[in-house]
C-alpha positions as CSV (number, residue, x, y, z in Angstrom):
1,M,-4.8,5.5,-7.8
2,K,-7.0,3.8,-5.1
3,I,-5.2,2.7,-2.0
4,L,-6.8,0.3,0.5
5,Y,-5.6,-0.4,4.0
6,F,-6.8,-3.3,6.2
7,A,-6.6,-4.2,9.8
8,W,-3.9,-2.4,11.8
9,L,-2.7,-0.6,8.7
10,K,-6.1,1.2,8.6
11,E,-5.7,2.1,12.2
12,H,-2.2,3.6,11.6
13,T,-3.2,5.6,8.5
14,G,-6.5,6.7,9.8
15,C,-8.4,5.6,6.7
16,A,-9.6,2.5,4.9
17,T,-9.4,3.9,1.5
18,E,-7.8,6.9,-0.2
19,I,-7.4,8.2,-3.7
20,I,-3.9,9.5,-4.4
21,N,-2.2,11.2,-7.4
22,V,1.1,9.5,-8.1
23,P,3.9,11.2,-9.9
24,P,4.6,9.6,-13.3
25,E,8.1,8.6,-12.3
26,I,6.7,6.1,-9.8
27,K,6.2,2.8,-11.7
28,T,6.5,0.0,-9.2
29,I,5.2,-0.9,-5.7
30,G,8.7,-0.5,-4.4
31,E,8.8,3.1,-5.6
32,L,5.2,3.7,-4.4
33,I,5.7,2.7,-0.8
34,P,8.1,5.6,0.2
35,F,5.8,8.0,-1.5
36,I,2.9,6.9,0.5
37,A,4.9,6.6,3.7
38,S,5.8,10.3,3.4
39,K,2.2,11.3,3.7
40,S,2.1,11.1,7.5
41,S,3.7,9.5,10.5
42,G,0.9,7.0,10.6
43,H,1.5,6.0,7.0
44,K,5.2,5.7,7.8
45,T,4.4,3.4,10.7
46,A,1.9,1.3,8.7
47,L,4.4,0.7,5.9
48,G,7.6,0.7,8.0
49,N,8.0,-3.0,8.1
50,M,7.0,-4.5,4.7
51,K,7.9,-8.0,5.9
52,A,4.7,-7.7,8.0
53,V,2.6,-6.4,5.1
54,R,1.1,-8.2,2.0
55,I,0.3,-6.3,-1.2
56,A,-2.3,-6.8,-3.9
57,V,-2.6,-4.9,-7.2
58,N,-6.1,-5.2,-8.7
59,R,-6.8,-8.1,-6.3
60,V,-3.7,-10.1,-7.4
61,Y,-0.9,-10.7,-5.0
62,A,2.1,-8.4,-5.8
63,D,5.6,-7.7,-4.7
64,M,8.0,-4.8,-4.8
65,T,8.8,-5.2,-8.5
66,T,5.1,-5.2,-9.6
67,T,4.5,-2.4,-12.1
68,I,1.6,0.0,-11.3
69,N,-0.7,2.4,-13.3
70,D,-2.8,5.4,-12.3
71,D,-6.1,3.4,-12.5
72,D,-4.9,0.5,-10.3
73,E,-6.3,-0.5,-6.9
74,I,-3.5,-1.2,-4.4
75,A,-4.3,-3.0,-1.2
76,F,-2.1,-3.3,1.9
77,F,-3.0,-5.9,4.5
78,P,-1.4,-8.1,7.1
79,P,-0.6,-11.8,6.4
80,V,-3.7,-14.0,6.7
81,T,-3.5,-16.9,9.1
82,G,-5.8,-19.8,9.6
83,G,-6.7,-21.7,12.7
């Protein structure tokens, strides 16, 4: 699974992109987040407040109940604001 991090999430995780192998029992975004957060303290910080993070699966906005597959691209990014 390809994971993308943008803005301050990238700073906390130390990477913009990573490929991870996800256990077969993880089937939703809500189940994926604790798995990723356990990778490092930076990952835990980046994903610690999901109210401040938006998610996309294969470039479509997603939520905690969105189902995922091994070949998906998951992006985590801060809310976008305009001015």
